[in-house]
N, CA, C and O atoms as CSV, one atom per row, in Angstrom:
chain,resi,resn,atom,element,x,y,z
A,1,UNK,N,N,0.840,-1.182,0.000
A,1,UNK,CA,C,0.000,0.000,0.000
A,1,UNK,C,C,0.884,1.245,0.000
A,1,UNK,O,O,1.799,1.347,0.817
A,2,UNK,N,N,0.626,2.197,-0.908
A,2,UNK,CA,C,1.467,3.399,-0.970
A,2,UNK,C,C,1.249,4.299,0.244
A,2,UNK,O,O,0.177,4.281,0.849
A,3,UNK,N,N,2.253,5.078,0.596
A,3,UNK,CA,C,2.100,6.032,1.697
A,3,UNK,C,C,0.993,7.036,1.391
A,3,UNK,O,O,0.770,7.405,0.238
A,4,UNK,N,N,0.307,7.470,2.442
A,4,UNK,CA,C,-0.798,8.412,2.308
A,4,UNK,C,C,-0.336,9.814,2.682
A,4,UNK,O,O,0.265,10.031,3.735
A,5,UNK,N,N,-0.631,10.763,1.791
A,5,UNK,CA,C,-0.303,12.164,2.017
A,5,UNK,C,C,-1.614,12.938,2.102
A,5,UNK,O,O,-2.454,12.841,1.207
A,6,UNK,N,N,-1.789,13.696,3.161
A,6,UNK,CA,C,-2.947,14.569,3.313
A,6,UNK,C,C,-2.514,15.983,2.966
A,6,UNK,O,O,-1.576,16.517,3.556
A,7,UNK,N,N,-3.204,16.586,2.002
A,7,UNK,CA,C,-2.925,17.958,1.575
A,7,UNK,C,C,-4.012,18.867,2.146
A,7,UNK,O,O,-5.200,18.606,1.958
A,8,UNK,N,N,-3.614,19.923,2.835
A,8,UNK,CA,C,-4.554,20.940,3.306
A,8,UNK,C,C,-4.231,22.235,2.568
A,8,UNK,O,O,-3.232,22.893,2.858
A,9,UNK,N,N,-5.083,22.591,1.615
A,9,UNK,CA,C,-4.847,23.759,0.758
A,9,UNK,C,C,-6.190,24.329,0.327
A,9,UNK,O,O,-7.035,23.600,-0.193
A,10,UNK,N,N,-6.394,25.624,0.538
A,10,UNK,CA,C,-7.683,26.234,0.208
A,10,UNK,C,C,-7.842,26.588,-1.267
A,10,UNK,O,O,-8.972,26.668,-1.749
A,11,UNK,N,N,-6.757,26.802,-1.997
A,11,UNK,CA,C,-6.864,27.130,-3.417
A,11,UNK,C,C,-6.956,25.856,-4.245
A,11,UNK,O,O,-6.073,24.999,-4.203
A,12,UNK,N,N,-8.050,25.751,-5.002
A,12,UNK,CA,C,-8.297,24.552,-5.798
A,12,UNK,C,C,-7.146,24.227,-6.739
A,12,UNK,O,O,-6.742,23.068,-6.840
A,13,UNK,N,N,-6.612,25.230,-7.431
A,13,UNK,CA,C,-5.539,24.978,-8.402
A,13,UNK,C,C,-4.282,24.438,-7.722
A,13,UNK,O,O,-3.654,23.513,-8.237
A,14,UNK,N,N,-3.912,24.998,-6.585
A,14,UNK,CA,C,-2.729,24.513,-5.862
A,14,UNK,C,C,-2.948,23.099,-5.337
A,14,UNK,O,O,-2.054,22.255,-5.406
A,15,UNK,N,N,-4.142,22.849,-4.812
A,15,UNK,CA,C,-4.463,21.516,-4.293
A,15,UNK,C,C,-4.429,20.489,-5.421
A,15,UNK,O,O,-3.905,19.388,-5.252
A,16,UNK,N,N,-4.985,20.854,-6.563
A,16,UNK,CA,C,-4.988,19.950,-7.716
A,16,UNK,C,C,-3.566,19.679,-8.212
A,16,UNK,O,O,-3.229,18.540,-8.537
A,17,UNK,N,N,-2.747,20.702,-8.269
A,17,UNK,CA,C,-1.357,20.520,-8.701
A,17,UNK,C,C,-0.613,19.588,-7.739
A,17,UNK,O,O,0.082,18.671,-8.176
A,18,UNK,N,N,-0.755,19.820,-6.446
A,18,UNK,CA,C,-0.122,18.932,-5.464
A,18,UNK,C,C,-0.619,17.499,-5.622
A,18,UNK,O,O,0.171,16.555,-5.592
A,19,UNK,N,N,-1.934,17.339,-5.789
A,19,UNK,CA,C,-2.502,16.004,-5.949
A,19,UNK,C,C,-1.918,15.300,-7.178
A,19,UNK,O,O,-1.538,14.131,-7.104
A,20,UNK,N,N,-1.847,16.004,-8.293
A,20,UNK,CA,C,-1.319,15.402,-9.520
A,20,UNK,C,C,0.156,15.016,-9.370
A,20,UNK,O,O,0.559,13.926,-9.774
A,21,UNK,N,N,0.950,15.905,-8.792
A,21,UNK,CA,C,2.376,15.612,-8.619
A,21,UNK,C,C,2.595,14.423,-7.683
A,21,UNK,O,O,3.415,13.549,-7.964
A,22,UNK,N,N,1.861,14.393,-6.577
A,22,UNK,CA,C,2.050,13.322,-5.604
A,22,UNK,C,C,1.453,11.998,-6.080
A,22,UNK,O,O,2.062,10.945,-5.893
A,23,UNK,N,N,0.281,12.039,-6.685
A,23,UNK,CA,C,-0.321,10.807,-7.219
A,23,UNK,C,C,0.553,10.250,-8.339
A,23,UNK,O,O,0.679,9.034,-8.484
A,24,UNK,N,N,1.156,11.134,-9.128
A,24,UNK,CA,C,2.068,10.701,-10.187
A,24,UNK,C,C,3.316,10.027,-9.656
A,24,UNK,O,O,3.969,9.266,-10.369
A,25,UNK,N,N,3.649,10.306,-8.401
A,25,UNK,CA,C,4.802,9.669,-7.744
A,25,UNK,C,C,4.349,8.474,-6.902
A,25,UNK,O,O,5.090,7.998,-6.042
A,26,UNK,N,N,3.144,8.000,-7.151
A,26,UNK,CA,C,2.583,6.799,-6.510
A,26,UNK,C,C,2.262,6.949,-5.028
A,26,UNK,O,O,2.367,5.987,-4.267
A,27,UNK,N,N,1.874,8.143,-4.622
A,27,UNK,CA,C,1.374,8.338,-3.271
A,27,UNK,C,C,-0.155,8.297,-3.301
A,27,UNK,O,O,-0.782,8.681,-4.288
A,28,UNK,N,N,-0.735,7.829,-2.210
A,28,UNK,CA,C,-2.181,7.897,-2.030
A,28,UNK,C,C,-2.465,9.279,-1.449
A,28,UNK,O,O,-2.000,9.596,-0.354
A,29,UNK,N,N,-3.219,10.098,-2.169
A,29,UNK,CA,C,-3.410,11.494,-1.787
A,29,UNK,C,C,-4.844,11.730,-1.321
A,29,UNK,O,O,-5.806,11.348,-1.987
A,30,UNK,N,N,-4.958,12.370,-0.159
A,30,UNK,CA,C,-6.250,12.835,0.342
A,30,UNK,C,C,-6.187,14.344,0.421
A,30,UNK,O,O,-5.121,14.923,0.629
A,31,UNK,N,N,-7.350,14.985,0.252
A,31,UNK,CA,C,-7.379,16.438,0.164
A,31,UNK,C,C,-8.325,17.059,1.180
A,31,UNK,O,O,-9.420,16.555,1.430
A,32,UNK,N,N,-7.874,18.165,1.758
A,32,UNK,CA,C,-8.707,18.974,2.652
A,32,UNK,C,C,-8.722,20.395,2.097
A,32,UNK,O,O,-7.685,20.927,1.701
A,33,UNK,N,N,-9.897,20.997,2.072
A,33,UNK,CA,C,-10.046,22.346,1.527
A,33,UNK,C,C,-9.835,23.437,2.575
A,33,UNK,O,O,-9.743,24.619,2.243
A,34,UNK,N,N,-9.759,23.032,3.837
A,34,UNK,CA,C,-9.578,24.017,4.907
A,34,UNK,C,C,-8.996,23.320,6.137
A,34,UNK,O,O,-8.832,22.100,6.161
A,35,UNK,N,N,-8.692,24.114,7.145
A,35,UNK,CA,C,-8.061,23.589,8.344
A,35,UNK,C,C,-8.916,22.596,9.115
A,35,UNK,O,O,-8.414,21.569,9.572
A,36,UNK,N,N,-10.190,22.889,9.261
A,36,UNK,CA,C,-11.090,21.973,10.002
A,36,UNK,C,C,-11.169,20.615,9.323
A,36,UNK,O,O,-11.101,19.577,9.982
A,37,UNK,N,N,-11.314,20.627,8.003
A,37,UNK,CA,C,-11.387,19.371,7.256
A,37,UNK,C,C,-10.084,18.582,7.399
A,37,UNK,O,O,-10.109,17.355,7.493
A,38,UNK,N,N,-8.966,19.270,7.416
A,38,UNK,CA,C,-7.672,18.611,7.605
A,38,UNK,C,C,-7.625,17.897,8.949
A,38,UNK,O,O,-7.224,16.736,9.030
A,39,UNK,N,N,-8.032,18.591,9.993
A,39,UNK,CA,C,-8.014,17.987,11.326
A,39,UNK,C,C,-8.932,16.769,11.393
A,39,UNK,O,O,-8.563,15.744,11.968
A,40,UNK,N,N,-10.123,16.876,10.810
A,40,UNK,CA,C,-11.063,15.753,10.819
A,40,UNK,C,C,-10.492,14.544,10.084
A,40,UNK,O,O,-10.537,13.426,10.598
A,41,UNK,N,N,-9.955,14.763,8.881
A,41,UNK,CA,C,-9.396,13.656,8.102
A,41,UNK,C,C,-8.190,13.031,8.796
A,41,UNK,O,O,-8.028,11.810,8.785
A,42,UNK,N,N,-7.352,13.858,9.395
A,42,UNK,CA,C,-6.153,13.348,10.076
A,42,UNK,C,C,-6.527,12.501,11.286
A,42,UNK,O,O,-5.869,11.499,11.566
A,43,UNK,N,N,-7.568,12.890,12.000
A,43,UNK,CA,C,-7.991,12.136,13.185
A,43,UNK,C,C,-8.717,10.855,12.815
A,43,UNK,O,O,-8.562,9.839,13.493
A,44,UNK,N,N,-9.517,10.889,11.736
A,44,UNK,CA,C,-10.281,9.714,11.306
A,44,UNK,C,C,-9.373,8.591,10.822
A,44,UNK,O,O,-9.567,7.425,11.168
A,45,UNK,N,N,-8.384,8.955,10.020
A,45,UNK,CA,C,-7.490,7.965,9.423
A,45,UNK,C,C,-6.124,8.626,9.242
A,45,UNK,O,O,-5.850,9.178,8.177
A,46,UNK,N,N,-5.266,8.581,10.254
A,46,UNK,CA,C,-3.996,9.318,10.202
A,46,UNK,C,C,-3.152,8.963,8.974
A,46,UNK,O,O,-2.876,7.791,8.718
A,47,UNK,N,N,-2.749,9.986,8.222
A,47,UNK,CA,C,-1.900,9.762,7.053
A,47,UNK,C,C,-0.447,9.580,7.462
A,47,UNK,O,O,-0.103,9.686,8.639
A,48,UNK,N,N,0.397,9.306,6.484
A,48,UNK,CA,C,1.833,9.182,6.735
A,48,UNK,C,C,2.526,10.542,6.778
A,48,UNK,O,O,3.584,10.690,7.390
A,49,UNK,N,N,1.917,11.536,6.118
A,49,UNK,CA,C,2.487,12.878,6.052
A,49,UNK,C,C,1.356,13.870,5.795
A,49,UNK,O,O,0.407,13.570,5.071
A,50,UNK,N,N,1.466,15.052,6.395
A,50,UNK,CA,C,0.496,16.119,6.147
A,50,UNK,C,C,1.240,17.319,5.575
A,50,UNK,O,O,2.257,17.754,6.116
A,51,UNK,N,N,0.712,17.849,4.464
A,51,UNK,CA,C,1.235,19.075,3.870
A,51,UNK,C,C,0.173,20.143,4.089
A,51,UNK,O,O,-0.948,20.020,3.595
A,52,UNK,N,N,0.523,21.185,4.824
A,52,UNK,CA,C,-0.484,22.182,5.218
A,52,UNK,C,C,-0.084,23.587,4.781
A,52,UNK,O,O,1.005,24.071,5.090
A,53,UNK,N,N,-1.001,24.228,4.053
A,53,UNK,CA,C,-0.820,25.614,3.646
A,53,UNK,C,C,-0.919,26.490,4.895
A,53,UNK,O,O,-1.862,26.362,5.677
A,54,UNK,N,N,0.032,27.356,5.071
A,54,UNK,CA,C,0.059,28.189,6.274
A,54,UNK,C,C,-0.956,29.323,6.238
A,54,UNK,O,O,-1.354,29.821,7.291
A,55,UNK,N,N,-1.381,29.740,5.051
A,55,UNK,CA,C,-2.215,30.939,4.922
A,55,UNK,C,C,-3.661,30.651,4.537
A,55,UNK,O,O,-4.245,31.407,3.760
A,56,UNK,N,N,-4.239,29.605,5.046
A,56,UNK,CA,C,-5.648,29.326,4.767
A,56,UNK,C,C,-6.525,30.260,5.598
A,56,UNK,O,O,-6.170,30.614,6.722
A,57,UNK,N,N,-7.676,30.660,5.041
A,57,UNK,CA,C,-8.598,31.480,5.829
A,57,UNK,C,C,-9.251,30.655,6.939
A,57,UNK,O,O,-9.291,29.427,6.873
A,58,UNK,N,N,-9.751,31.337,7.940
A,58,UNK,CA,C,-10.364,30.613,9.055
A,58,UNK,C,C,-9.275,30.013,9.919
A,58,UNK,O,O,-8.466,30.732,10.506
A,59,UNK,N,N,-9.258,28.717,9.995
A,59,UNK,CA,C,-8.235,27.998,10.755
A,59,UNK,C,C,-6.999,27.861,9.867
A,59,UNK,O,O,-6.961,27.017,8.972
A,60,UNK,N,N,-5.995,28.692,10.120
A,60,UNK,CA,C,-4.818,28.680,9.246
A,60,UNK,C,C,-3.898,27.504,9.559
A,60,UNK,O,O,-4.124,26.761,10.514
A,61,UNK,N,N,-2.867,27.347,8.749
A,61,UNK,CA,C,-1.943,26.234,8.896
A,61,UNK,C,C,-1.192,26.217,10.212
A,61,UNK,O,O,-0.849,25.150,10.721
A,62,UNK,N,N,-0.933,27.396,10.769
A,62,UNK,CA,C,-0.252,27.467,12.064
A,62,UNK,C,C,-1.109,26.833,13.151
A,62,UNK,O,O,-0.609,26.059,13.967
A,63,UNK,N,N,-2.398,27.159,13.164
A,63,UNK,CA,C,-3.302,26.610,14.177
A,63,UNK,C,C,-3.569,25.126,13.925
A,63,UNK,O,O,-3.658,24.342,14.870
A,64,UNK,N,N,-3.696,24.743,12.668
A,64,UNK,CA,C,-3.863,23.319,12.338
A,64,UNK,C,C,-2.684,22.534,12.900
A,64,UNK,O,O,-2.869,21.486,13.519
A,65,UNK,N,N,-1.479,23.037,12.686
A,65,UNK,CA,C,-0.280,22.362,13.181
A,65,UNK,C,C,-0.302,22.241,14.705
A,65,UNK,O,O,0.001,21.178,15.247
A,66,UNK,N,N,-0.657,23.321,15.394
A,66,UNK,CA,C,-0.710,23.270,16.861
A,66,UNK,C,C,-1.722,22.219,17.339
A,66,UNK,O,O,-1.454,21.470,18.279
A,67,UNK,N,N,-2.878,22.176,16.687
A,67,UNK,CA,C,-3.900,21.196,17.091
A,67,UNK,C,C,-3.470,19.765,16.776
A,67,UNK,O,O,-3.731,18.853,17.560
A,68,UNK,N,N,-2.817,19.568,15.644
A,68,UNK,CA,C,-2.326,18.225,15.315
A,68,UNK,C,C,-1.316,17.745,16.357
A,68,UNK,O,O,-1.373,16.596,16.795
A,69,UNK,N,N,-0.406,18.610,16.750
A,69,UNK,CA,C,0.645,18.236,17.697
A,69,UNK,C,C,0.108,18.081,19.117
A,69,UNK,O,O,0.724,17.399,19.936
A,70,UNK,N,N,-1.024,18.702,19.420
A,70,UNK,CA,C,-1.614,18.593,20.757
A,70,UNK,C,C,-2.469,17.338,20.921
A,70,UNK,O,O,-2.867,17.006,22.037
A,71,UNK,N,N,-2.752,16.645,19.833
A,71,UNK,CA,C,-3.606,15.464,19.859
A,71,UNK,C,C,-2.729,14.209,19.776
A,71,UNK,O,O,-1.934,14.071,18.846
A,72,UNK,N,N,-2.870,13.308,20.731
A,72,UNK,CA,C,-2.005,12.121,20.771
A,72,UNK,C,C,-2.162,11.223,19.541
A,72,UNK,O,O,-1.233,10.488,19.204
A,73,UNK,N,N,-3.308,11.264,18.868
A,73,UNK,CA,C,-3.487,10.405,17.694
A,73,UNK,C,C,-2.858,10.990,16.427
A,73,UNK,O,O,-2.715,10.284,15.429
A,74,UNK,N,N,-2.482,12.272,16.458
A,74,UNK,CA,C,-1.879,12.894,15.276
A,74,UNK,C,C,-0.513,13.524,15.538
A,74,UNK,O,O,0.151,13.964,14.599
A,75,UNK,N,N,-0.091,13.575,16.781
A,75,UNK,CA,C,1.151,14.271,17.135
A,75,UNK,C,C,2.384,13.693,16.446
A,75,UNK,O,O,3.355,14.414,16.213
A,76,UNK,N,N,2.356,12.410,16.121
A,76,UNK,CA,C,3.517,11.738,15.533
A,76,UNK,C,C,3.652,11.951,14.023
A,76,UNK,O,O,4.680,11.597,13.445
A,77,UNK,N,N,2.640,12.519,13.383
A,77,UNK,CA,C,2.634,12.643,11.925
A,77,UNK,C,C,3.535,13.802,11.492
A,77,UNK,O,O,3.363,14.926,11.963
A,78,UNK,N,N,4.496,13.537,10.600
A,78,UNK,CA,C,5.315,14.641,10.098
A,78,UNK,C,C,4.441,15.631,9.327
A,78,UNK,O,O,3.547,15.235,8.580
A,79,UNK,N,N,4.713,16.928,9.521
A,79,UNK,CA,C,3.956,17.986,8.852
A,79,UNK,C,C,4.920,18.884,8.082
A,79,UNK,O,O,5.926,19.348,8.617
A,80,UNK,N,N,4.590,19.115,6.821
A,80,UNK,CA,C,5.371,20.000,5.966
A,80,UNK,C,C,4.577,21.277,5.739
A,80,UNK,O,O,3.435,21.233,5.281
A,81,UNK,N,N,5.178,22.404,6.056
A,81,UNK,CA,C,4.552,23.707,5.834
A,81,UNK,C,C,4.640,24.055,4.357
A,81,UNK,O,O,5.673,23.848,3.720
A,82,UNK,N,N,3.550,24.584,3.821
A,82,UNK,CA,C,3.498,25.003,2.425
A,82,UNK,C,C,3.064,26.461,2.397
A,82,UNK,O,O,2.043,26.817,2.987
A,83,UNK,N,N,3.842,27.321,1.705
A,83,UNK,CA,C,3.501,28.744,1.669
A,83,UNK,C,C,4.106,29.455,0.474
A,83,UNK,O,O,5.135,29.045,-0.064
A,84,UNK,N,N,3.451,30.519,0.075
A,84,UNK,CA,C,3.980,31.395,-0.973
A,84,UNK,C,C,4.898,32.459,-0.374
A,84,UNK,O,O,5.568,33.184,-1.110
A,85,UNK,N,N,4.932,32.556,0.938
A,85,UNK,CA,C,5.731,33.570,1.638
A,85,UNK,C,C,7.005,32.950,2.191
A,85,UNK,O,O,7.267,32.998,3.393
A,86,UNK,N,N,7.789,32.369,1.297
A,86,UNK,CA,C,8.960,31.595,1.711
A,86,UNK,C,C,9.941,32.395,2.559
A,86,UNK,O,O,10.433,31.899,3.572
A,87,UNK,N,N,10.222,33.607,2.159
A,87,UNK,CA,C,11.207,34.413,2.896
A,87,UNK,C,C,10.763,34.664,4.330
A,87,UNK,O,O,11.580,34.646,5.251
A,88,UNK,N,N,9.497,34.893,4.514
A,88,UNK,CA,C,8.963,35.248,5.828
A,88,UNK,C,C,8.666,34.025,6.697
A,88,UNK,O,O,8.908,34.051,7.904
A,89,UNK,N,N,8.145,32.960,6.095
A,89,UNK,CA,C,7.618,31.837,6.878
A,89,UNK,C,C,8.582,30.681,7.125
A,89,UNK,O,O,8.373,29.910,8.062
A,90,UNK,N,N,9.619,30.538,6.322
A,90,UNK,CA,C,10.488,29.365,6.418
A,90,UNK,C,C,11.087,29.189,7.822
A,90,UNK,O,O,10.900,28.142,8.441
A,91,UNK,N,N,11.784,30.176,8.316
A,91,UNK,CA,C,12.425,30.066,9.632
A,91,UNK,C,C,11.384,29.884,10.727
A,91,UNK,O,O,11.566,29.064,11.626
A,92,UNK,N,N,10.306,30.635,10.660
A,92,UNK,CA,C,9.256,30.519,11.681
A,92,UNK,C,C,8.647,29.122,11.686
A,92,UNK,O,O,8.409,28.554,12.752
A,93,UNK,N,N,8.393,28.564,10.503
A,93,UNK,CA,C,7.796,27.228,10.422
A,93,UNK,C,C,8.717,26.171,11.034
A,93,UNK,O,O,8.270,25.322,11.804
A,94,UNK,N,N,9.980,26.229,10.692
A,94,UNK,CA,C,10.922,25.241,11.224
A,94,UNK,C,C,11.124,25.427,12.731
A,94,UNK,O,O,11.237,24.444,13.463
A,95,UNK,N,N,11.171,26.678,13.199
A,95,UNK,CA,C,11.296,26.927,14.636
A,95,UNK,C,C,10.046,26.496,15.389
A,95,UNK,O,O,10.121,26.135,16.563
A,96,UNK,N,N,8.898,26.532,14.722
A,96,UNK,CA,C,7.637,26.133,15.352
A,96,UNK,C,C,7.500,24.621,15.462
A,96,UNK,O,O,6.620,24.126,16.167
A,97,UNK,N,N,8.366,23.883,14.768
A,97,UNK,CA,C,8.327,22.429,14.866
A,97,UNK,C,C,7.866,21.689,13.629
A,97,UNK,O,O,7.806,20.459,13.637
A,98,UNK,N,N,7.533,22.419,12.543
A,98,UNK,CA,C,7.206,21.723,11.305
A,98,UNK,C,C,8.393,20.859,10.901
A,98,UNK,O,O,9.545,21.238,11.114
A,99,UNK,N,N,8.114,19.716,10.329
A,99,UNK,CA,C,9.177,18.809,9.901
A,99,UNK,C,C,9.998,19.404,8.769
A,99,UNK,O,O,11.214,19.219,8.708
A,100,UNK,N,N,9.327,20.118,7.873
A,100,UNK,CA,C,10.007,20.676,6.709
A,100,UNK,C,C,9.146,21.771,6.114
A,100,UNK,O,O,8.123,22.156,6.679
A,101,UNK,N,N,9.577,22.266,4.966
A,101,UNK,CA,C,8.983,23.450,4.368
A,101,UNK,C,C,9.057,23.332,2.849
A,101,UNK,O,O,10.081,22.910,2.311
A,102,UNK,N,N,7.984,23.699,2.155
A,102,UNK,CA,C,7.980,23.755,0.693
A,102,UNK,C,C,7.368,25.088,0.293
A,102,UNK,O,O,6.290,25.455,0.759
A,103,UNK,N,N,8.068,25.805,-0.576
A,103,UNK,CA,C,7.577,27.097,-1.035
A,103,UNK,C,C,6.750,26.977,-2.306
A,103,UNK,O,O,6.865,26.011,-3.061
A,104,UNK,N,N,5.907,27.994,-2.520
A,104,UNK,CA,C,5.157,28.124,-3.762
A,104,UNK,C,C,5.807,29.267,-4.546
A,104,UNK,O,O,6.240,30.250,-3.944
A,105,UNK,N,N,5.882,29.164,-5.847
A,105,UNK,CA,C,5.396,28.058,-6.671
A,105,UNK,C,C,6.216,26.799,-6.438
A,105,UNK,O,O,7.396,26.858,-6.093
A,106,UNK,N,N,5.567,25.664,-6.632
A,106,UNK,CA,C,6.208,24.384,-6.363
A,106,UNK,C,C,7.284,24.081,-7.402
A,106,UNK,O,O,7.108,24.310,-8.599
A,107,UNK,N,N,8.385,23.567,-6.910
A,107,UNK,CA,C,9.411,22.993,-7.787
A,107,UNK,C,C,9.289,21.488,-7.600
A,107,UNK,O,O,9.513,20.967,-6.507
A,108,UNK,N,N,8.937,20.807,-8.661
A,108,UNK,CA,C,8.580,19.391,-8.591
A,108,UNK,C,C,9.635,18.551,-7.890
A,108,UNK,O,O,9.309,17.777,-6.990
A,109,UNK,N,N,10.879,18.689,-8.283
A,109,UNK,CA,C,11.936,17.864,-7.692
A,109,UNK,C,C,12.069,18.118,-6.194
A,109,UNK,O,O,12.177,17.175,-5.411
A,110,UNK,N,N,12.061,19.382,-5.796
A,110,UNK,CA,C,12.167,19.732,-4.373
A,110,UNK,C,C,10.977,19.167,-3.590
A,110,UNK,O,O,11.147,18.599,-2.511
A,111,UNK,N,N,9.794,19.326,-4.137
A,111,UNK,CA,C,8.583,18.825,-3.489
A,111,UNK,C,C,8.660,17.312,-3.273
A,111,UNK,O,O,8.425,16.826,-2.167
A,112,UNK,N,N,8.985,16.582,-4.320
A,112,UNK,CA,C,9.015,15.123,-4.226
A,112,UNK,C,C,10.141,14.624,-3.318
A,112,UNK,O,O,9.969,13.629,-2.614
A,113,UNK,N,N,11.285,15.301,-3.328
A,113,UNK,CA,C,12.380,14.925,-2.423
A,113,UNK,C,C,11.997,15.170,-0.965
A,113,UNK,O,O,12.303,14.356,-0.094
A,114,UNK,N,N,11.334,16.281,-0.706
A,114,UNK,CA,C,10.895,16.600,0.658
A,114,UNK,C,C,9.909,15.553,1.153
A,114,UNK,O,O,10.050,15.044,2.265
A,115,UNK,N,N,8.921,15.230,0.343
A,115,UNK,CA,C,7.920,14.232,0.729
A,115,UNK,C,C,8.583,12.877,0.951
A,115,UNK,O,O,8.321,12.217,1.956
A,116,UNK,N,N,9.433,12.461,0.031
A,116,UNK,CA,C,10.097,11.152,0.150
A,116,UNK,C,C,10.945,11.075,1.412
A,116,UNK,O,O,10.983,10.038,2.075
A,117,UNK,N,N,11.623,12.167,1.744
A,117,UNK,CA,C,12.473,12.183,2.947
A,117,UNK,C,C,11.647,11.910,4.196
A,117,UNK,O,O,12.067,11.118,5.039
A,118,UNK,N,N,10.490,12.541,4.339
A,118,UNK,CA,C,9.701,12.387,5.554
A,118,UNK,C,C,8.881,11.111,5.575
A,118,UNK,O,O,8.647,10.546,6.643
A,119,UNK,N,N,8.447,10.654,4.425
A,119,UNK,CA,C,7.716,9.380,4.375
A,119,UNK,C,C,8.674,8.236,4.699
A,119,UNK,O,O,8.301,7.300,5.406
A,120,UNK,N,N,9.907,8.301,4.188
A,120,UNK,CA,C,10.872,7.230,4.479
A,120,UNK,C,C,11.308,7.265,5.937
A,120,UNK,O,O,11.515,6.205,6.529
A,121,UNK,N,N,11.455,8.443,6.537
A,121,UNK,CA,C,11.795,8.526,7.966
A,121,UNK,C,C,10.677,7.927,8.806
A,121,UNK,O,O,10.937,7.240,9.793
A,122,UNK,N,N,9.443,8.184,8.418
A,122,UNK,CA,C,8.307,7.652,9.171
A,122,UNK,C,C,8.257,6.132,9.064
A,122,UNK,O,O,7.979,5.454,10.053
A,123,UNK,N,N,8.524,5.589,7.877
A,123,UNK,CA,C,8.461,4.138,7.727
A,123,UNK,C,C,9.591,3.461,8.489
A,123,UNK,O,O,9.407,2.359,9.005
A,124,UNK,N,N,10.754,4.093,8.570
A,124,UNK,CA,C,11.853,3.539,9.363
A,124,UNK,C,C,11.458,3.523,10.835
A,124,UNK,O,O,11.678,2.531,11.530
A,125,UNK,N,N,10.876,4.624,11.310
A,125,UNK,CA,C,10.425,4.699,12.701
A,125,UNK,C,C,9.354,3.652,12.973
A,125,UNK,O,O,9.375,2.992,14.012
A,126,UNK,N,N,8.415,3.501,12.039
A,126,UNK,CA,C,7.333,2.534,12.197
A,126,UNK,C,C,7.906,1.111,12.246
A,126,UNK,O,O,7.476,0.298,13.064
A,127,UNK,N,N,8.880,0.808,11.369
A,127,UNK,CA,C,9.506,-0.510,11.356
A,127,UNK,C,C,10.234,-0.805,12.660
A,127,UNK,O,O,10.192,-1.931,13.155
A,128,UNK,N,N,10.898,0.196,13.216
A,128,UNK,CA,C,11.638,0.010,14.450
A,128,UNK,C,C,10.720,-0.199,15.635
A,128,UNK,O,O,11.087,-0.882,16.591
A,129,UNK,N,N,9.522,0.383,15.586
A,129,UNK,CA,C,8.590,0.224,16.708
A,129,UNK,C,C,7.756,-1.044,16.594
A,129,UNK,O,O,7.073,-1.413,17.549
A,130,UNK,N,N,7.795,-1.716,15.458
A,130,UNK,CA,C,7.031,-2.957,15.255
A,130,UNK,C,C,7.958,-4.077,14.796
A,130,UNK,O,O,7.888,-4.490,13.638
A,131,UNK,N,N,8.823,-4.577,15.674
A,131,UNK,CA,C,9.727,-5.645,15.247
A,131,UNK,C,C,8.936,-6.890,14.887
A,131,UNK,O,O,7.891,-7.172,15.474
A,132,UNK,N,N,9.448,-7.630,13.918
A,132,UNK,CA,C,8.743,-8.843,13.451
A,132,UNK,C,C,9.219,-10.056,14.156
A,132,UNK,O,O,8.736,-11.156,13.887
């Protein structure tokens, strides 16, 4: 079964682009249109990685991240911050505890390398916690 990536992005075009790039790399992709939907999907069926837009209206990516990390069923999931404000948000996102950061516009190679890095780290951790 391919790793599951949950995308939280309010702009349809950006969400669709992320879905196409990740599905093309053989990831199982789930989509959330806003912060609340992201939290619900993550709690119902925790993905292997969450990519969250920091600038969503309503419940923004910063608050989504805080709520994910405060919940024992989602705290372990790596989260990648996604933003068009790379200069401003990169350091803050990493200092806040996000696993990684991807800027918009997306660079396909960077995006896929970032996702692969965190999905593989998670599977190594999962393998170590479940010896056969």
